[in-house]
ROGU-949656 format. One record per residue: y, z, x negated of N, C-alpha, C in turn; residue in one letter; residue number from 1. Coordinates in steps of 0.02 Angstrom, whole numbers, padded with zeros to 5 digits. Layout:
! residues N
{{Y,Z,X},{Y,Z,X},{Y,Z,X},"A",NUM}
...
This chain:
! residues 220
{{00017,-00486,-00061},{00030,-00528,-00116},{00112,-00562,-00113},"M",1}
{{00123,-00591,-00061},{00182,-00618,-00047},{00243,-00566,-00051},"T",2}
{{00221,-00498,-00026},{00280,-00454,-00036},{00297,-00437,-00106},"M",3}
{{00238,-00420,-00145},{00250,-00409,-00205},{00281,-00468,-00257},"L",4}
{{00269,-00531,-00233},{00307,-00584,-00275},{00384,-00586,-00250},"R",5}
{{00391,-00567,-00185},{00460,-00561,-00171},{00500,-00509,-00215},"N",6}
{{00472,-00457,-00208},{00505,-00401,-00256},{00512,-00410,-00323},"Q",7}
{{00465,-00456,-00352},{00469,-00473,-00424},{00527,-00521,-00427},"T",8}
{{00531,-00575,-00377},{00592,-00614,-00385},{00653,-00579,-00372},"D",9}
{{00663,-00521,-00332},{00717,-00495,-00327},{00738,-00449,-00393},"Q",10}
{{00686,-00424,-00427},{00713,-00394,-00498},{00721,-00444,-00540},"I",11}
{{00691,-00501,-00536},{00723,-00553,-00590},{00793,-00571,-00577},"H",12}
{{00812,-00569,-00502},{00880,-00584,-00498},{00935,-00546,-00527},"D",13}
{{00912,-00482,-00533},{00963,-00430,-00570},{00980,-00444,-00631},"L",14}
{{01041,-00431,-00655},{01056,-00440,-00719},{01030,-00389,-00766},"G",15}
{{01036,-00396,-00830},{01018,-00344,-00872},{01071,-00284,-00858},"A",16}
{{01126,-00297,-00850},{01173,-00240,-00841},{01168,-00194,-00774},"S",17}
{{01128,-00226,-00727},{01115,-00196,-00657},{01050,-00161,-00653},"E",18}
{{01006,-00160,-00710},{00944,-00128,-00704},{00959,-00050,-00730},"M",19}
{{00924,-00010,-00693},{00927,00066,-00714},{00876,00073,-00766},"L",20}
{{00900,00099,-00821},{00852,00116,-00888},{00832,00193,-00873},"S",21}
{{00798,00204,-00930},{00770,00285,-00917},{00819,00330,-00936},"S",22}
{{00810,00385,-00908},{00864,00446,-00919},{00847,00487,-00975},"L",23}
{{00920,00509,-01001},{00903,00562,-01060},{00955,00619,-01050},"E",24}
{{00942,00685,-01061},{00982,00735,-01053},{01017,00746,-01121},"V",25}
{{01082,00745,-01123},{01123,00751,-01186},{01159,00820,-01176},"V",26}
{{01145,00879,-01222},{01176,00945,-01210},{01227,00944,-01267},"A",27}
{{01278,00975,-01245},{01343,00997,-01295},{01360,01077,-01279},"T",28}
{{01346,01112,-01335},{01307,01107,-01400},{01234,01098,-01391},"P",29}
{{01214,01062,-01440},{01141,01034,-01435},{01089,01094,-01443},"W",30}
{{01107,01152,-01481},{01063,01206,-01482},{01060,01236,-01409},"Y",31}
{{00992,01255,-01397},{00982,01277,-01320},{01005,01350,-01309},"P",32}
{{01018,01391,-01354},{01032,01459,-01346},{01114,01468,-01361},"I",33}
{{01138,01494,-01313},{01212,01507,-01307},{01224,01573,-01291},"V",34}
{{01284,01610,-01287},{01303,01676,-01264},{01348,01665,-01203},"F",35}
{{01339,01706,-01155},{01372,01718,-01095},{01453,01699,-01099},"E",36}
{{01487,01658,-01071},{01546,01641,-01083},{01566,01575,-01114},"G",37}
{{01517,01556,-01156},{01524,01480,-01189},{01491,01435,-01140},"Q",38}
{{01521,01384,-01148},{01497,01327,-01105},{01445,01273,-01115},"S",39}
{{01397,01265,-01086},{01350,01205,-01105},{01369,01156,-01061},"V",40}
{{01373,01106,-01078},{01377,01033,-01040},{01323,00991,-01045},"N",41}
{{01298,00971,-00987},{01232,00934,-00990},{01259,00861,-00973},"L",42}
{{01240,00810,-00989},{01259,00739,-00987},{01206,00692,-00968},"H",43}
{{01195,00668,-00905},{01147,00612,-00888},{01154,00545,-00923},"C",44}
{{01125,00530,-00974},{01138,00468,-01015},{01085,00418,-00993},"R",45}
{{01110,00352,-00975},{01069,00299,-00957},{01096,00233,-01002},"A",46}
{{01057,00204,-01038},{01096,00145,-01076},{01119,00088,-01033},"S",47}
{{01082,00078,-00982},{01103,00025,-00926},{01103,00061,-00858},"T",48}
{{01147,00048,-00808},{01136,00063,-00745},{01179,00020,-00702},"H",49}
{{01165,00010,-00646},{01203,-00033,-00587},{01271,00002,-00572},"P",50}
{{01326,-00031,-00543},{01390,-00014,-00545},{01381,00052,-00496},"P",51}
{{01344,00054,-00434},{01342,00115,-00401},{01275,00143,-00414},"S",52}
{{01280,00211,-00427},{01220,00264,-00443},{01236,00327,-00410},"V",53}
{{01189,00352,-00389},{01185,00418,-00363},{01145,00463,-00409},"N",54}
{{01186,00513,-00436},{01167,00557,-00491},{01152,00611,-00460},"W",55}
{{01115,00668,-00488},{01095,00727,-00461},{01053,00775,-00515},"S",56}
{{01075,00837,-00518},{01040,00887,-00566},{00992,00923,-00515},"W",57}
{{00946,00945,-00545},{00891,01000,-00518},{00875,01053,-00573},"H",58}
{{00862,01114,-00541},{00849,01164,-00585},{00781,01198,-00553},"R",59}
{{00740,01220,-00594},{00675,01243,-00583},{00672,01317,-00558},"L",60}
{{00668,01329,-00496},{00664,01393,-00467},{00598,01421,-00471},"D",61}
{{00581,01493,-00492},{00506,01499,-00499},{00484,01514,-00421},"N",62}
{{00512,01536,-00384},{00491,01537,-00313},{00489,01480,-00264},"Q",63}
{{00548,01433,-00280},{00558,01387,-00224},{00539,01322,-00260},"K",64}
{{00531,01314,-00327},{00520,01250,-00358},{00593,01221,-00385},"G",65}
{{00582,01154,-00387},{00648,01124,-00413},{00695,01111,-00350},"W",66}
{{00754,01133,-00367},{00811,01139,-00320},{00876,01102,-00351},"Q",67}
{{00907,01066,-00304},{00970,01023,-00317},{01013,01074,-00318},"E",68}
{{01057,01069,-00379},{01105,01111,-00397},{01176,01078,-00407},"V",69}
{{01179,01010,-00413},{01244,00962,-00418},{01231,00895,-00414},"D",70}
{{01285,00862,-00389},{01270,00784,-00378},{01327,00747,-00423},"T",71}
{{01328,00776,-00475},{01376,00728,-00531},{01334,00712,-00589},"R",72}
{{01370,00672,-00633},{01332,00647,-00691},{01338,00700,-00734},"R",73}
{{01376,00751,-00740},{01386,00802,-00798},{01387,00872,-00756},"D",74}
{{01349,00909,-00790},{01341,00979,-00764},{01366,01036,-00819},"L",75}
{{01404,01078,-00796},{01435,01127,-00847},{01398,01198,-00832},"T",76}
{{01363,01228,-00878},{01334,01302,-00865},{01370,01345,-00913},"L",77}
{{01387,01416,-00878},{01430,01471,-00921},{01396,01535,-00905},"T",78}
{{01357,01543,-00851},{01328,01610,-00826},{01257,01617,-00857},"K",79}
{{01237,01683,-00868},{01173,01698,-00892},{01120,01691,-00831},"A",80}
{{01144,01691,-00768},{01092,01680,-00725},{01086,01609,-00713},"E",81}
{{01117,01556,-00745},{01102,01494,-00743},{01056,01465,-00789},"E",82}
{{01032,01512,-00837},{00977,01493,-00889},{00921,01458,-00847},"S",83}
{{00877,01409,-00877},{00823,01391,-00847},{00812,01321,-00868},"G",84}
{{00766,01279,-00834},{00746,01215,-00851},{00790,01165,-00806},"Q",85}
{{00811,01110,-00828},{00859,01062,-00787},{00823,00993,-00801},"Y",86}
{{00831,00944,-00759},{00829,00880,-00771},{00876,00844,-00717},"H",87}
{{00895,00780,-00738},{00942,00733,-00702},{00899,00676,-00664},"C",88}
{{00927,00656,-00612},{00904,00603,-00569},{00950,00541,-00556},"C",89}
{{00931,00488,-00553},{00982,00433,-00541},{00942,00381,-00496},"A",90}
{{00972,00354,-00445},{00945,00319,-00393},{01009,00266,-00378},"S",91}
{{00973,00198,-00364},{01021,00153,-00343},{00989,00102,-00294},"S",92}
{{01034,00063,-00250},{01000,00003,-00215},{01052,-00044,-00208},"S",93}
{{01038,-00112,-00254},{01072,-00156,-00252},{01036,-00216,-00245},"I",94}
{{01061,-00263,-00208},{01033,-00333,-00187},{00959,-00319,-00168},"K",95}
{{00956,-00272,-00124},{00891,-00251,-00090},{00834,-00228,-00139},"G",96}
{{00854,-00204,-00196},{00799,-00177,-00246},{00828,-00098,-00249},"V",97}
{{00766,-00063,-00241},{00771,00014,-00249},{00758,00033,-00313},"W",98}
{{00797,00075,-00358},{00792,00099,-00420},{00801,00169,-00436},"Q",99}
{{00746,00211,-00454},{00756,00276,-00462},{00718,00298,-00518},"E",100}
{{00762,00344,-00571},{00738,00371,-00632},{00743,00447,-00623},"E",101}
{{00707,00475,-00668},{00704,00542,-00684},{00697,00563,-00760},"Q",102}
{{00744,00616,-00788},{00743,00618,-00856},{00691,00679,-00870},"S",103}
{{00669,00691,-00935},{00633,00743,-00950},{00671,00808,-00947},"T",104}
{{00631,00865,-00945},{00663,00924,-00933},{00700,00955,-01000},"N",105}
{{00746,00989,-00985},{00789,01019,-01041},{00796,01098,-01019},"H",106}
{{00796,01140,-01063},{00790,01203,-01052},{00860,01230,-01097},"T",107}
{{00884,01282,-01048},{00943,01302,-01081},{00944,01389,-01072},"V",108}
{{00965,01425,-01124},{00966,01495,-01129},{01033,01518,-01126},"Y",109}
{{01056,01560,-01088},{01126,01584,-01089},{01105,01660,-01101},"I",110}
{{01130,01697,-01156},{01119,01768,-01160},{01175,01801,-01138},"I",111}
{{01164,01860,-01097},{01220,01897,-01069},{01245,01939,-01130},"P",112}
{{01315,01953,-01124},{01337,01991,-01175},{01332,02067,-01147},"L",113}
{{01326,02121,-01195},{01331,02181,-01175},{01398,02202,-01169},"P",114}
{{01403,02261,-01116},{01474,02287,-01102},{01499,02315,-01148},"K",115}
{{01564,02311,-01169},{01591,02352,-01226},{01625,02418,-01194},"T",116}
{{01652,02461,-01242},{01672,02527,-01220},{01732,02512,-01171},"V",117}
{{01775,02464,-01192},{01844,02442,-01137},{01808,02425,-01074},"G",118}
{{01755,02394,-01076},{01732,02365,-01002},{01715,02427,-00968},"D",119}
{{01676,02469,-00996},{01649,02535,-00957},{01712,02576,-00933},"K",120}
{{01760,02583,-00991},{01817,02624,-00970},{01857,02594,-00914},"L",121}
{{01864,02523,-00907},{01897,02489,-00845},{01860,02506,-00784},"G",122}
{{01799,02497,-00782},{01757,02510,-00728},{01757,02582,-00696},"E",123}
{{01754,02626,-00751},{01765,02697,-00733},{01837,02716,-00706},"A",124}
{{01895,02683,-00726},{01960,02691,-00703},{01966,02658,-00638},"A",125}
{{01938,02612,-00628},{01947,02581,-00560},{01911,02620,-00504},"F",126}
{{01841,02648,-00520},{01807,02684,-00484},{01848,02756,-00455},"Y",127}
{{01874,02782,-00513},{01919,02849,-00508},{01978,02830,-00459},"L",128}
{{02013,02772,-00474},{02063,02764,-00443},{02052,02747,-00356},"S",129}
{{01994,02716,-00353},{01967,02704,-00281},{01952,02771,-00247},"L",130}
{{01919,02821,-00288},{01898,02883,-00254},{01968,02926,-00243},"L",131}
{{02018,02916,-00282},{02088,02953,-00278},{02116,02926,-00211},"A",132}
{{02115,02861,-00203},{02147,02836,-00134},{02112,02857,-00075},"C",133}
{{02041,02861,-00080},{02004,02888,-00020},{02018,02958,-00004},"I",134}
{{02023,02997,-00058},{02046,03077,-00053},{02108,03081,-00009},"I",135}
{{02156,03042,-00042},{02225,03046,-00015},{02228,03023,00061},"L",136}
{{02189,02971,00071},{02188,02951,00146},{02167,02990,00189},"F",137}
{{02111,03034,00156},{02071,03080,00205},{02115,03140,00211},"T",138}
{{02152,03162,00159},{02203,03223,00162},{02248,03212,00209},"F",139}
{{02286,03145,00212},{02337,03123,00251},{02313,03126,00326},"A",140}
{{02257,03096,00338},{02227,03091,00411},{02212,03156,00434},"L",141}
{{02187,03212,00398},{02168,03276,00414},{02231,03308,00437},"W",142}
{{02295,03290,00412},{02347,03330,00438},{02394,03305,00486},"H",143}
{{02383,03239,00492},{02417,03194,00546},{02383,03195,00610},"L",144}
{{02311,03204,00597},{02274,03190,00663},{02294,03242,00725},"C",145}
{{02312,03309,00708},{02333,03358,00748},{02406,03342,00784},"P",146}
{{02450,03322,00742},{02518,03309,00766},{02518,03239,00800},"L",147}
{{02465,03195,00787},{02472,03135,00843},{02435,03152,00902},"V",148}
{{02379,03193,00903},{02350,03211,00973},{02394,03261,01008},"W",149}
{{02438,03293,00976},{02487,03337,01021},{02541,03286,01049},"Q",150}
{{02569,03245,01014},{02610,03197,01034},{02583,03148,01097},"R",151}
{{02527,03124,01094},{02487,03097,01139},{02484,03124,01201},"L",152}
{{02472,03209,01200},{02459,03242,01255},{02525,03279,01269},"N",153}
{{02595,03253,01253},{02644,03285,01275},{02671,03338,01233},"G",154}
{{02626,03361,01198},{02653,03429,01152},{02669,03483,01188},"G",155}
{{02707,03533,01163},{02726,03606,01195},{02799,03605,01203},"V",156}
{{02827,03613,01266},{02896,03614,01272},{02930,03664,01233},"P",157}
{{02995,03633,01209},{03032,03682,01161},{03063,03742,01192},"L",158}
{{03075,03746,01262},{03082,03809,01282},{03038,03852,01296},"Q",159}
{{02973,03831,01307},{02914,03884,01308},{02906,03921,01234},"S",160}
{{02913,03871,01183},{02910,03903,01119},{02964,03955,01091},"L",161}
{{03037,03936,01127},{03079,03993,01111},{03084,04046,01151},"T",162}
{{03057,04047,01210},{03041,04100,01265},{02992,04148,01233},"A",163}
{{02939,04115,01202},{02881,04151,01178},{02897,04182,01116},"T",164}
{{02930,04155,01061},{02937,04176,01000},{02993,04223,00985},"N",165}
{{03039,04216,01031},{03105,04257,01028},{03114,04300,01093},"N",166}
{{03073,04355,01096},{03090,04404,01148},{03152,04445,01148},"P",167}
{{03165,04475,01203},{03240,04504,01197},{03232,04571,01156},"A",168}
{{03294,04584,01129},{03298,04646,01083},{03286,04707,01131},"K",169}
{{03256,04754,01102},{03241,04818,01130},{03176,04815,01184},"G",170}
{{03146,04764,01189},{03085,04755,01227},{03030,04746,01180},"S",171}
{{02971,04747,01203},{02909,04742,01166},{02883,04661,01193},"G",172}
{{02909,04630,01229},{02874,04571,01248},{02936,04520,01275},"G",173}
{{02915,04465,01290},{02963,04414,01325},{03008,04436,01387},"P",174}
{{03070,04425,01396},{03104,04451,01442},{03083,04424,01514},"A",175}
{{03088,04460,01562},{03056,04446,01633},{03117,04435,01680},"K",176}
{{03117,04396,01722},{03170,04379,01775},{03173,04449,01821},"A",177}
{{03229,04467,01852},{03226,04517,01899},{03192,04505,01956},"P",178}
{{03158,04554,02001},{03125,04553,02049},{03168,04539,02102},"T",179}
{{03141,04482,02146},{03176,04465,02198},{03234,04405,02181},"G",180}
{{03241,04388,02122},{03292,04339,02113},{03265,04269,02114},"S",181}
{{03301,04226,02139},{03284,04155,02147},{03311,04116,02094},"L",182}
{{03264,04086,02051},{03293,04043,01989},{03251,03975,02007},"V",183}
{{03292,03920,02002},{03264,03852,02011},{03279,03822,01947},"H",184}
{{03228,03797,01916},{03242,03753,01850},{03233,03676,01864},"S",185}
{{03284,03647,01835},{03283,03568,01845},{03287,03546,01776},"R",186}
{{03233,03533,01746},{03237,03499,01674},{03260,03553,01627},"G",187}
{{03280,03541,01572},{03299,03584,01515},{03377,03599,01516},"A",188}
{{03420,03556,01554},{03495,03560,01545},{03520,03593,01608},"A",189}
{{03483,03602,01662},{03515,03640,01721},{03467,03692,01745},"E",190}
{{03504,03747,01772},{03470,03808,01793},{03514,03830,01853},"V",191}
{{03484,03842,01906},{03514,03869,01975},{03489,03940,01985},"Y",192}
{{03544,03976,02018},{03541,04044,02039},{03584,04057,02104},"M",193}
{{03569,04110,02146},{03612,04122,02200},{03678,04157,02173},"N",194}
{{03737,04150,02199},{03794,04177,02179},{03839,04190,02238},"Y",195}
{{03873,04258,02244},{03914,04266,02294},{03987,04258,02282},"T",196}
{{04023,04231,02314},{04095,04218,02307},{04132,04278,02307},"S",197}
{{04121,04334,02358},{04160,04387,02363},{04157,04445,02300},"S",198}
{{04094,04454,02280},{04091,04503,02227},{04086,04461,02166},"S",199}
{{04089,04408,02163},{04096,04375,02086},{04037,04392,02059},"K",200}
{{03982,04403,02080},{03918,04409,02041},{03859,04390,02072},"A",201}
{{03805,04378,02036},{03739,04360,02054},{03700,04413,02095},"Y",202}
{{03665,04388,02139},{03645,04438,02192},{03568,04402,02214},"A",203}
{{03521,04450,02245},{03460,04413,02268},{03475,04371,02329},"D",204}
{{03443,04324,02335},{03443,04285,02404},{03395,04314,02456},"L",205}
{{03423,04364,02496},{03376,04387,02550},{03390,04363,02612},"D",206}
{{03350,04322,02651},{03373,04292,02710},{03374,04341,02757},"P",207}
{{03351,04403,02768},{03364,04450,02817},{03441,04489,02821},"N",208}
{{03466,04476,02752},{03529,04523,02760},{03578,04474,02731},"C",209}
{{03587,04416,02745},{03633,04370,02725},{03705,04388,02763},"I",210}
{{03758,04407,02732},{03820,04417,02764},{03877,04362,02756},"T",211}
{{03852,04317,02705},{03923,04267,02694},{03877,04210,02674},"E",212}
{{03922,04162,02669},{03883,04096,02635},{03877,04104,02573},"E",213}
{{03821,04085,02546},{03807,04082,02464},{03822,04021,02439},"N",214}
{{03852,04026,02379},{03861,03959,02341},{03822,03956,02279},"A",215}
{{03804,03892,02252},{03771,03883,02196},{03804,03847,02149},"Y",216}
{{03794,03868,02086},{03841,03838,02039},{03790,03824,01973},"S",217}
{{03805,03775,01935},{03775,03747,01881},{03789,03783,01820},"I",218}
{{03741,03822,01791},{03759,03849,01733},{03760,03804,01671},"L",219}
{{03820,03801,01639},{03817,03745,01583},{03811,03788,01515},"S",220}
């Protein structure tokens, strides 16, 4: 009894401007049915309320019940999926007095607009462009993969390709080095062979019949 009297005294201490009145939802436009793209503004109106108030909006979900969707005094709806029932809530704690109010439910219907021919053509053009990009990317990847793989594995030497694809004239296949000749290859720029200074000609390097000093020269 004493607690109830104290709460009553606290309420009497509040001025008229500090009392939270009942709430009302004001919709603009006032009619409940609009087309998608049009804005529906919901305002939570109270004739009197304390200086500090916590506002919130709740929407009815068929599966989860009432869900909080905003914490402002005004709520703006524009999409068809935002159709449904709404109510606003206000709460305040001043001078030790807790006040809370809830409005009645307000229903909003937002009708989705059917897609025009231009919208459908725009979507078709987008998907065709995306398909063309995928095809071009696949084509480029198909042709570049072998080259990249060959480059990563060192590729085929240019001299080997030249010797294989350009056989000597008058022969049915690639040219072969004379039997017994000694050829040393050091890279693509230097080739070494035995050379005799007396005859000024190339000769086989036979260790059993060497008659004079052999000299080597770089063929440029």
